[in-house]
TISEKOL-337859 format. One record per residue: residue in one letter; residue number from 1; x, y, z of N, C-alpha, C in turn. Coordinates in nm, 2 decimals, padded with zeros to 4 digits. Layout:
BEGIN
+------+-----+--------+--------+--------+--------+--------+--------+--------+--------+--------+
: rest :  nr :     nx :     ny :     nz :    cax :    cay :    caz :     cx :     cy :     cz :
+------+-----+--------+--------+--------+--------+--------+--------+--------+--------+--------+
:    A : NUM :      X :      Y :      Z :      X :      Y :      Z :      X :      Y :      Z :
...
+------+-----+--------+--------+--------+--------+--------+--------+--------+--------+--------+
//
This chain:
BEGIN
+------+-----+--------+--------+--------+--------+--------+--------+--------+--------+--------+
: rest :  nr :     nx :     ny :     nz :    cax :    cay :    caz :     cx :     cy :     cz :
+------+-----+--------+--------+--------+--------+--------+--------+--------+--------+--------+
:    M :   1 :  09.68 :  08.20 :  13.54 :  09.67 :  08.18 :  13.38 :  09.55 :  08.26 :  13.31 :
:    I :   2 :  09.56 :  08.28 :  13.20 :  09.48 :  08.41 :  13.14 :  09.45 :  08.34 :  12.99 :
:    L :   3 :  09.32 :  08.29 :  12.96 :  09.29 :  08.26 :  12.82 :  09.22 :  08.38 :  12.77 :
:    W :   4 :  09.26 :  08.38 :  12.63 :  09.19 :  08.50 :  12.55 :  09.20 :  08.47 :  12.41 :
:    T :   5 :  09.09 :  08.49 :  12.35 :  09.10 :  08.48 :  12.21 :  09.03 :  08.62 :  12.13 :
:    K :   6 :  09.06 :  08.60 :  12.00 :  08.97 :  08.70 :  11.93 :  08.88 :  08.67 :  11.85 :
:    S :   7 :  08.87 :  08.52 :  11.86 :  08.75 :  08.46 :  11.77 :  08.60 :  08.51 :  11.85 :
:    K :   8 :  08.52 :  08.50 :  11.73 :  08.40 :  08.54 :  11.79 :  08.31 :  08.41 :  11.80 :
:    N :   9 :  08.34 :  08.28 :  11.77 :  08.28 :  08.17 :  11.76 :  08.24 :  08.14 :  11.93 :
:    K :  10 :  08.09 :  08.16 :  11.92 :  07.99 :  08.12 :  12.04 :  08.08 :  07.99 :  12.13 :
:    K :  11 :  08.08 :  07.90 :  12.07 :  08.12 :  07.77 :  12.13 :  08.27 :  07.79 :  12.18 :
:    V :  12 :  08.36 :  07.85 :  12.11 :  08.49 :  07.85 :  12.19 :  08.49 :  07.94 :  12.30 :
:    L :  13 :  08.40 :  08.08 :  12.26 :  08.37 :  08.17 :  12.38 :  08.34 :  08.09 :  12.51 :
:    K :  14 :  08.24 :  08.03 :  12.50 :  08.17 :  07.97 :  12.59 :  08.26 :  07.85 :  12.67 :
:    A :  15 :  08.33 :  07.77 :  12.56 :  08.44 :  07.67 :  12.63 :  08.56 :  07.75 :  12.69 :
:    M :  16 :  08.59 :  07.85 :  12.63 :  08.69 :  07.94 :  12.71 :  08.67 :  07.99 :  12.84 :
:    E :  17 :  08.56 :  08.02 :  12.86 :  08.51 :  08.08 :  12.98 :  08.47 :  07.97 :  13.11 :
:    Y :  18 :  08.43 :  07.85 :  13.06 :  08.43 :  07.72 :  13.13 :  08.58 :  07.69 :  13.17 :
:    A :  19 :  08.66 :  07.70 :  13.09 :  08.79 :  07.65 :  13.09 :  08.88 :  07.74 :  13.20 :
:    Q :  20 :  08.86 :  07.88 :  13.18 :  08.92 :  07.97 :  13.28 :  08.86 :  07.93 :  13.43 :
:    R :  21 :  08.74 :  07.93 :  13.42 :  08.66 :  07.89 :  13.56 :  08.73 :  07.76 :  13.62 :
:    Y :  22 :  08.77 :  07.67 :  13.54 :  08.83 :  07.53 :  13.60 :  08.97 :  07.55 :  13.63 :
:    L :  23 :  09.03 :  07.62 :  13.54 :  09.18 :  07.63 :  13.57 :  09.20 :  07.72 :  13.69 :
:    N :  24 :  09.10 :  07.78 :  13.75 :  09.09 :  07.87 :  13.85 :  09.04 :  07.81 :  13.97 :
:    S :  25 :  09.00 :  07.68 :  13.96 :  08.90 :  07.64 :  14.09 :  08.99 :  07.54 :  14.17 :
:    E :  26 :  08.92 :  07.51 :  14.28 :  08.99 :  07.41 :  14.37 :  08.98 :  07.28 :  14.30 :
:    D :  27 :  08.89 :  07.26 :  14.21 :  08.85 :  07.14 :  14.16 :  08.96 :  07.08 :  14.07 :
:    L :  28 :  09.06 :  07.20 :  13.99 :  09.17 :  07.13 :  13.93 :  09.26 :  07.08 :  14.03 :
:    K :  29 :  09.28 :  07.15 :  14.16 :  09.37 :  07.08 :  14.24 :  09.32 :  06.93 :  14.29 :
:    S :  30 :  09.20 :  06.94 :  14.32 :  09.15 :  06.80 :  14.37 :  09.15 :  06.71 :  14.26 :
:    D :  31 :  09.13 :  06.74 :  14.13 :  09.14 :  06.65 :  14.03 :  09.28 :  06.59 :  14.01 :
:    I :  32 :  09.38 :  06.69 :  14.02 :  09.52 :  06.67 :  13.99 :  09.58 :  06.57 :  14.10 :
:    L :  33 :  09.54 :  06.61 :  14.24 :  09.59 :  06.55 :  14.36 :  09.53 :  06.41 :  14.40 :
:    S :  34 :  09.41 :  06.35 :  14.33 :  09.32 :  06.25 :  14.35 :  09.43 :  06.13 :  14.26 :
:    V :  35 :  09.51 :  06.13 :  14.18 :  09.58 :  06.06 :  14.09 :  09.71 :  06.05 :  14.21 :
:    K :  36 :  09.73 :  05.91 :  14.21 :  09.86 :  05.84 :  14.31 :  09.98 :  05.88 :  14.19 :
:    E :  37 :  10.00 :  05.84 :  14.06 :  10.07 :  05.88 :  13.95 :  10.03 :  05.89 :  13.82 :
:    F :  38 :  10.07 :  05.96 :  13.73 :  10.05 :  05.96 :  13.58 :  10.14 :  05.91 :  13.51 :
:    S :  39 :  10.09 :  05.84 :  13.40 :  10.18 :  05.79 :  13.30 :  10.26 :  05.89 :  13.23 :
:    H :  40 :  10.36 :  05.83 :  13.17 :  10.48 :  05.91 :  13.06 :  10.53 :  06.03 :  13.13 :
:    T :  41 :  10.52 :  06.01 :  13.27 :  10.64 :  06.11 :  13.33 :  10.69 :  06.08 :  13.48 :
:    T :  42 :  10.77 :  06.11 :  13.52 :  10.82 :  06.11 :  13.64 :  10.78 :  06.21 :  13.76 :
:    A :  43 :  10.71 :  06.31 :  13.67 :  10.67 :  06.43 :  13.76 :  10.56 :  06.37 :  13.88 :
:    T :  44 :  10.56 :  06.40 :  14.00 :  10.43 :  06.36 :  14.06 :  10.32 :  06.47 :  14.07 :
:    P :  45 :  10.19 :  06.40 :  14.08 :  10.09 :  06.50 :  14.08 :  10.13 :  06.64 :  14.16 :
:    K :  46 :  10.19 :  06.61 :  14.28 :  10.21 :  06.75 :  14.35 :  10.31 :  06.87 :  14.27 :
:    E :  47 :  10.39 :  06.80 :  14.19 :  10.50 :  06.88 :  14.11 :  10.41 :  06.92 :  14.01 :
:    I :  48 :  10.32 :  06.87 :  13.94 :  10.24 :  06.92 :  13.84 :  10.16 :  07.03 :  13.88 :
:    L :  49 :  10.10 :  07.01 :  13.98 :  10.00 :  07.10 :  14.05 :  10.07 :  07.22 :  14.05 :
:    E :  50 :  10.18 :  07.23 :  14.14 :  10.27 :  07.33 :  14.17 :  10.32 :  07.41 :  14.02 :
:    A :  51 :  10.35 :  07.33 :  13.93 :  10.35 :  07.38 :  13.79 :  10.25 :  07.49 :  13.73 :
:    F :  52 :  10.11 :  07.43 :  13.76 :  10.00 :  07.48 :  13.73 :  09.98 :  07.63 :  13.81 :
:    L :  53 :  10.00 :  07.60 :  13.94 :  09.98 :  07.72 :  14.04 :  10.08 :  07.83 :  13.98 :
:    D :  54 :  10.20 :  07.77 :  13.97 :  10.32 :  07.90 :  13.92 :  10.27 :  07.96 :  13.80 :
:    A :  55 :  10.22 :  07.90 :  13.69 :  10.18 :  07.95 :  13.57 :  10.07 :  08.07 :  13.60 :
:    R :  56 :  09.97 :  08.00 :  13.71 :  09.87 :  08.09 :  13.74 :  09.91 :  08.20 :  13.82 :
:    A :  57 :  10.01 :  08.19 :  13.90 :  10.06 :  08.31 :  13.96 :  10.12 :  08.42 :  13.90 :
:    R :  58 :  10.19 :  08.36 :  13.78 :  10.28 :  08.46 :  13.70 :  10.16 :  08.53 :  13.62 :
:    G :  59 :  10.04 :  08.47 :  13.59 :  09.95 :  08.54 :  13.50 :  09.98 :  08.51 :  13.36 :
:    V :  60 :  10.03 :  08.39 :  13.32 :  10.07 :  08.36 :  13.20 :  09.94 :  08.38 :  13.11 :
:    K :  61 :  09.96 :  08.43 :  13.00 :  09.86 :  08.45 :  12.90 :  09.85 :  08.34 :  12.77 :
:    V :  62 :  09.72 :  08.30 :  12.75 :  09.73 :  08.18 :  12.63 :  09.63 :  08.23 :  12.54 :
:    E :  63 :  09.67 :  08.23 :  12.42 :  09.56 :  08.26 :  12.30 :  09.55 :  08.16 :  12.24 :
:    I :  64 :  09.39 :  08.15 :  12.21 :  09.32 :  08.04 :  12.15 :  09.29 :  08.09 :  12.04 :
:    R :  65 :  09.36 :  08.04 :  11.92 :  09.30 :  08.09 :  11.78 :  09.23 :  07.99 :  11.72 :
:    V :  66 :  09.14 :  08.02 :  11.62 :  09.05 :  07.93 :  11.54 :  09.07 :  07.95 :  11.41 :
:    S :  67 :  09.13 :  07.82 :  11.36 :  09.17 :  07.85 :  11.20 :  09.10 :  07.71 :  11.15 :
:    H :  68 :  09.08 :  07.71 :  11.00 :  09.05 :  07.60 :  10.93 :  09.17 :  07.53 :  10.87 :
:    F :  69 :  09.24 :  07.42 :  10.94 :  09.35 :  07.37 :  10.86 :  09.30 :  07.22 :  10.82 :
:    G :  70 :  09.19 :  07.22 :  10.75 :  09.14 :  07.08 :  10.69 :  09.04 :  07.00 :  10.75 :
:    I :  71 :  08.97 :  06.93 :  10.68 :  08.89 :  06.84 :  10.74 :  08.95 :  06.69 :  10.82 :
:    W :  72 :  09.08 :  06.65 :  10.75 :  09.10 :  06.56 :  10.80 :  09.24 :  06.57 :  10.88 :
:    K :  73 :  09.28 :  06.72 :  10.91 :  09.39 :  06.73 :  11.01 :  09.37 :  06.74 :  11.14 :
:    K :  74 :  09.45 :  06.76 :  11.21 :  09.45 :  06.76 :  11.37 :  09.36 :  06.84 :  11.42 :
:    R :  75 :  09.29 :  06.82 :  11.55 :  09.19 :  06.92 :  11.60 :  09.28 :  07.04 :  11.65 :
:    V :  76 :  09.40 :  07.03 :  11.66 :  09.47 :  07.13 :  11.74 :  09.61 :  07.15 :  11.68 :
:    L :  77 :  09.66 :  07.28 :  11.67 :  09.81 :  07.29 :  11.66 :  09.86 :  07.37 :  11.75 :
:    G :  78 :  09.96 :  07.31 :  11.81 :  10.03 :  07.41 :  11.92 :  10.17 :  07.52 :  11.85 :
:    S :  79 :  10.17 :  07.61 :  11.94 :  10.29 :  07.68 :  11.90 :  10.39 :  07.72 :  12.03 :
:    F :  80 :  10.46 :  07.61 :  12.07 :  10.52 :  07.61 :  12.20 :  10.66 :  07.69 :  12.17 :
:    G :  81 :  10.66 :  07.78 :  12.26 :  10.82 :  07.87 :  12.24 :  10.81 :  07.97 :  12.13 :
:    S :  82 :  10.73 :  07.98 :  12.05 :  10.72 :  08.10 :  11.93 :  10.61 :  08.18 :  11.95 :
:    G :  83 :  10.54 :  08.17 :  12.05 :  10.41 :  08.24 :  12.08 :  10.32 :  08.19 :  12.18 :
:    N :  84 :  10.26 :  08.27 :  12.25 :  10.18 :  08.19 :  12.35 :  10.05 :  08.17 :  12.29 :
:    Y :  85 :  10.03 :  08.07 :  12.21 :  09.91 :  08.05 :  12.16 :  09.89 :  07.88 :  12.13 :
:    F :  86 :  09.76 :  07.84 :  12.09 :  09.74 :  07.72 :  12.00 :  09.62 :  07.73 :  11.93 :
:    K :  87 :  09.61 :  07.68 :  11.84 :  09.51 :  07.69 :  11.71 :  09.40 :  07.56 :  11.74 :
:    L :  88 :  09.28 :  07.60 :  11.73 :  09.16 :  07.51 :  11.73 :  09.14 :  07.48 :  11.57 :
:    N :  89 :  09.13 :  07.36 :  11.52 :  09.07 :  07.37 :  11.39 :  08.91 :  07.38 :  11.40 :
:    S :  90 :  08.87 :  07.47 :  11.32 :  08.74 :  07.51 :  11.31 :  08.62 :  07.39 :  11.27 :
:    Y :  91 :  08.68 :  07.31 :  11.17 :  08.60 :  07.21 :  11.12 :  08.54 :  07.11 :  11.23 :
:    P :  92 :  08.62 :  07.05 :  11.30 :  08.59 :  06.96 :  11.42 :  08.51 :  07.01 :  11.51 :
:    L :  93 :  08.51 :  07.16 :  11.54 :  08.45 :  07.23 :  11.63 :  08.29 :  07.23 :  11.62 :
:    A :  94 :  08.25 :  07.23 :  11.49 :  08.12 :  07.22 :  11.44 :  08.05 :  07.08 :  11.51 :
:    F :  95 :  08.11 :  06.99 :  11.50 :  08.05 :  06.86 :  11.55 :  08.09 :  06.81 :  11.72 :
:    R :  96 :  08.13 :  06.91 :  11.79 :  08.18 :  06.88 :  11.94 :  08.09 :  06.97 :  12.02 :
:    V :  97 :  08.05 :  06.94 :  12.14 :  07.97 :  07.02 :  12.23 :  08.08 :  07.10 :  12.32 :
:    V :  98 :  08.01 :  07.21 :  12.39 :  08.09 :  07.30 :  12.45 :  08.18 :  07.23 :  12.54 :
:    A :  99 :  08.15 :  07.13 :  12.63 :  08.23 :  07.07 :  12.72 :  08.36 :  06.97 :  12.67 :
:    E : 100 :  08.34 :  06.93 :  12.51 :  08.45 :  06.86 :  12.45 :  08.52 :  06.97 :  12.43 :
:    V : 101 :  08.52 :  07.09 :  12.39 :  08.60 :  07.19 :  12.31 :  08.66 :  07.26 :  12.46 :
:    M : 102 :  08.60 :  07.24 :  12.57 :  08.66 :  07.30 :  12.69 :  08.75 :  07.19 :  12.75 :
:    G : 103 :  08.74 :  07.08 :  12.72 :  08.86 :  06.96 :  12.76 :  08.96 :  06.99 :  12.69 :
:    T : 104 :  08.95 :  07.01 :  12.54 :  09.04 :  07.02 :  12.47 :  09.15 :  07.15 :  12.50 :
:    I : 105 :  09.06 :  07.27 :  12.53 :  09.13 :  07.37 :  12.58 :  09.21 :  07.37 :  12.69 :
:    V : 106 :  09.15 :  07.26 :  12.78 :  09.25 :  07.25 :  12.91 :  09.35 :  07.15 :  12.88 :
:    H : 107 :  09.33 :  07.05 :  12.82 :  09.43 :  06.97 :  12.75 :  09.55 :  07.04 :  12.71 :
:    E : 108 :  09.54 :  07.15 :  12.61 :  09.65 :  07.21 :  12.53 :  09.68 :  07.32 :  12.64 :
:    T : 109 :  09.63 :  07.35 :  12.73 :  09.68 :  07.43 :  12.83 :  09.77 :  07.36 :  12.93 :
:    G : 110 :  09.74 :  07.24 :  12.95 :  09.81 :  07.14 :  13.03 :  09.97 :  07.12 :  12.94 :
:    H : 111 :  09.96 :  07.13 :  12.81 :  10.07 :  07.12 :  12.74 :  10.17 :  07.24 :  12.77 :
:    W : 112 :  10.08 :  07.37 :  12.76 :  10.17 :  07.50 :  12.81 :  10.23 :  07.49 :  12.92 :
:    V : 113 :  10.16 :  07.46 :  13.04 :  10.21 :  07.43 :  13.14 :  10.36 :  07.35 :  13.15 :
:    D : 114 :  10.33 :  07.24 :  13.09 :  10.45 :  07.14 :  13.09 :  10.57 :  07.19 :  13.02 :
:    W : 115 :  10.52 :  07.27 :  12.89 :  10.66 :  07.36 :  12.83 :  10.73 :  07.47 :  12.91 :
:    L : 116 :  10.62 :  07.54 :  13.01 :  10.65 :  07.63 :  13.09 :  10.76 :  07.58 :  13.20 :
:    A : 117 :  10.72 :  07.46 :  13.25 :  10.77 :  07.42 :  13.39 :  10.93 :  07.38 :  13.35 :
:    K : 118 :  10.99 :  07.34 :  13.24 :  11.13 :  07.34 :  13.21 :  11.18 :  07.23 :  13.29 :
:    L : 119 :  11.17 :  07.21 :  13.45 :  11.25 :  07.10 :  13.49 :  11.18 :  06.98 :  13.51 :
:    I : 120 :  11.06 :  06.98 :  13.47 :  10.96 :  06.84 :  13.48 :  10.91 :  06.84 :  13.37 :
:    R : 121 :  10.86 :  06.70 :  13.30 :  10.78 :  06.70 :  13.18 :  10.69 :  06.60 :  13.23 :
:    F : 122 :  10.54 :  06.62 :  13.18 :  10.45 :  06.56 :  13.20 :  10.36 :  06.56 :  13.06 :
:    G : 123 :  10.39 :  06.52 :  12.96 :  10.31 :  06.51 :  12.83 :  10.27 :  06.40 :  12.82 :
:    H : 124 :  10.23 :  06.36 :  12.70 :  10.19 :  06.20 :  12.67 :  10.27 :  06.16 :  12.54 :
:    G : 125 :  10.39 :  06.20 :  12.50 :  10.46 :  06.14 :  12.41 :  10.40 :  06.19 :  12.26 :
:    D : 126 :  10.38 :  06.08 :  12.17 :  10.31 :  06.10 :  12.03 :  10.16 :  06.14 :  12.06 :
:    N : 127 :  10.10 :  06.17 :  11.93 :  09.98 :  06.23 :  11.92 :  09.87 :  06.10 :  11.94 :
:    S : 128 :  09.90 :  05.99 :  11.95 :  09.78 :  05.88 :  11.96 :  09.72 :  05.90 :  12.11 :
:    S : 129 :  09.62 :  05.88 :  12.14 :  09.55 :  05.89 :  12.27 :  09.55 :  05.75 :  12.33 :
:    S : 130 :  09.56 :  05.64 :  12.25 :  09.55 :  05.49 :  12.26 :  09.64 :  05.46 :  12.39 :
:    G : 131 :  09.58 :  05.42 :  12.50 :  09.67 :  05.36 :  12.61 :  09.71 :  05.47 :  12.68 :
:    K : 132 :  09.64 :  05.59 :  12.68 :  09.73 :  05.71 :  12.74 :  09.62 :  05.79 :  12.85 :
:    K : 133 :  09.52 :  05.72 :  12.89 :  09.41 :  05.78 :  12.97 :  09.48 :  05.85 :  13.08 :
:    M : 134 :  09.59 :  05.78 :  13.15 :  09.65 :  05.84 :  13.26 :  09.75 :  05.93 :  13.24 :
:    A : 135 :  09.80 :  05.96 :  13.12 :  09.89 :  06.06 :  13.08 :  09.83 :  06.20 :  13.13 :
:    F : 136 :  09.92 :  06.29 :  13.19 :  09.85 :  06.39 :  13.23 :  09.75 :  06.48 :  13.15 :
:    P : 137 :  09.81 :  06.52 :  13.03 :  09.70 :  06.60 :  12.93 :  09.59 :  06.53 :  12.92 :
:    Y : 138 :  09.59 :  06.40 :  12.88 :  09.45 :  06.35 :  12.85 :  09.37 :  06.34 :  12.98 :
:    F : 139 :  09.43 :  06.30 :  13.11 :  09.36 :  06.29 :  13.24 :  09.30 :  06.42 :  13.24 :
:    I : 140 :  09.37 :  06.55 :  13.24 :  09.31 :  06.66 :  13.29 :  09.21 :  06.71 :  13.18 :
:    G : 141 :  09.23 :  06.68 :  13.06 :  09.13 :  06.71 :  12.95 :  09.00 :  06.63 :  12.98 :
:    Y : 142 :  09.01 :  06.51 :  13.01 :  08.87 :  06.42 :  13.05 :  08.79 :  06.49 :  13.18 :
:    A : 143 :  08.90 :  06.50 :  13.29 :  08.84 :  06.56 :  13.38 :  08.78 :  06.70 :  13.39 :
:    A : 144 :  08.82 :  06.79 :  13.29 :  08.78 :  06.92 :  13.27 :  08.62 :  06.88 :  13.19 :
:    T : 145 :  08.63 :  06.78 :  13.10 :  08.51 :  06.77 :  13.03 :  08.40 :  06.74 :  13.13 :
:    R : 146 :  08.43 :  06.66 :  13.21 :  08.32 :  06.62 :  13.32 :  08.29 :  06.71 :  13.40 :
:    W : 147 :  08.41 :  06.82 :  13.44 :  08.36 :  06.91 :  13.53 :  08.25 :  07.00 :  13.45 :
:    C : 148 :  08.30 :  07.04 :  13.34 :  08.22 :  07.10 :  13.26 :  08.08 :  07.08 :  13.23 :
:    E : 149 :  08.05 :  06.94 :  13.19 :  07.92 :  06.90 :  13.18 :  07.86 :  06.92 :  13.31 :
:    R : 150 :  07.89 :  06.89 :  13.44 :  07.83 :  06.92 :  13.54 :  07.79 :  07.08 :  13.59 :
:    E : 151 :  07.90 :  07.15 :  13.53 :  07.85 :  07.31 :  13.56 :  07.77 :  07.37 :  13.47 :
:    I : 152 :  07.76 :  07.30 :  13.34 :  07.67 :  07.35 :  13.25 :  07.51 :  07.31 :  13.30 :
:    L : 153 :  07.52 :  07.18 :  13.36 :  07.36 :  07.15 :  13.41 :  07.34 :  07.24 :  13.53 :
:    R : 154 :  07.45 :  07.27 :  13.61 :  07.41 :  07.37 :  13.73 :  07.40 :  07.50 :  13.68 :
:    D : 155 :  07.45 :  07.55 :  13.59 :  07.41 :  07.68 :  13.53 :  07.29 :  07.68 :  13.47 :
:    E : 156 :  07.23 :  07.59 :  13.41 :  07.11 :  07.58 :  13.34 :  07.01 :  07.57 :  13.46 :
:    A : 157 :  07.02 :  07.49 :  13.52 :  06.90 :  07.47 :  13.67 :  06.91 :  07.61 :  13.73 :
:    A : 158 :  07.02 :  07.69 :  13.76 :  07.03 :  07.82 :  13.83 :  06.94 :  07.92 :  13.76 :
:    L : 159 :  06.97 :  07.91 :  13.62 :  06.89 :  08.01 :  13.53 :  06.74 :  07.94 :  13.49 :
:    K : 160 :  06.71 :  07.82 :  13.53 :  06.56 :  07.80 :  13.54 :  06.50 :  07.84 :  13.67 :
:    N : 161 :  06.60 :  07.83 :  13.79 :  06.53 :  07.87 :  13.90 :  06.50 :  08.01 :  13.91 :
:    K : 162 :  06.60 :  08.07 :  13.86 :  06.60 :  08.23 :  13.84 :  06.46 :  08.28 :  13.78 :
:    Q : 163 :  06.45 :  08.22 :  13.66 :  06.33 :  08.23 :  13.60 :  06.17 :  08.20 :  13.67 :
:    V : 164 :  06.19 :  08.09 :  13.74 :  06.06 :  08.06 :  13.79 :  06.05 :  08.15 :  13.94 :
:    A : 165 :  06.16 :  08.18 :  13.98 :  06.15 :  08.30 :  14.09 :  06.07 :  08.44 :  14.04 :
:    E : 166 :  06.13 :  08.48 :  13.93 :  06.07 :  08.60 :  13.86 :  05.95 :  08.58 :  13.84 :
:    L : 167 :  05.91 :  08.46 :  13.76 :  05.77 :  08.45 :  13.77 :  05.68 :  08.46 :  13.85 :
:    T : 168 :  05.73 :  08.38 :  13.96 :  05.62 :  08.39 :  14.10 :  05.62 :  08.51 :  14.13 :
:    A : 169 :  05.74 :  08.59 :  14.15 :  05.74 :  08.72 :  14.17 :  05.63 :  08.80 :  14.10 :
:    Q : 170 :  05.65 :  08.79 :  13.97 :  05.54 :  08.86 :  13.89 :  05.39 :  08.82 :  13.92 :
:    I : 171 :  05.37 :  08.69 :  13.95 :  05.23 :  08.63 :  13.98 :  05.18 :  08.70 :  14.11 :
:    I : 172 :  05.25 :  08.70 :  14.18 :  05.24 :  08.74 :  14.34 :  05.23 :  08.90 :  14.34 :
:    K : 173 :  05.29 :  08.98 :  14.27 :  05.27 :  09.11 :  14.26 :  05.14 :  09.15 :  14.17 :
:    E : 174 :  05.11 :  09.08 :  14.07 :  04.98 :  09.10 :  14.00 :  04.86 :  09.07 :  14.08 :
:    R : 175 :  04.87 :  08.97 :  14.18 :  04.78 :  08.93 :  14.24 :  04.74 :  09.02 :  14.36 :
:    M : 176 :  04.88 :  09.10 :  14.42 :  04.85 :  09.16 :  14.51 :  04.79 :  09.32 :  14.47 :
:    A : 177 :  04.82 :  09.34 :  14.34 :  04.78 :  09.47 :  14.30 :  04.63 :  09.44 :  14.25 :
:    A : 178 :  04.58 :  09.32 :  14.25 :  04.41 :  09.32 :  14.22 :  04.33 :  09.33 :  14.30 :
+------+-----+--------+--------+--------+--------+--------+--------+--------+--------+--------+
//
């Protein structure tokens, strides 16, 4: 599965990068298989995972478009069947952190995989999230958000460790030269 966008929005680009990493990770598999059953579907976690793996193997491309479609409108508009894309509403993006945007991208990608699967359905019914924590799209969006929060912390720690190592090397080099 390949996510792509023409957007120059830095938050969307960073969220998309993390979403791509998550969708290709072993963590996606373990998150899906950690659940005994999802609500709003008869599909098993194993069947849902197989649908994701099939979409990934086929190299399905999903475009993320960023549009402004009103302050009080939905955060996302999907386009299933008429094109491989979904739109993120630019207005709410301004108020959300990268991990939340990434979770939304993974949630919407889950809908794409559901649409592609044909023989099984694992959506969440209407657009209300109330009582649907264990409906697959909401579950995987929340799991992805938590994963992204951890990855951001790891990436920041790795960057700081690299900076400390570079500074230490520079100090040692200067002392050796003196």
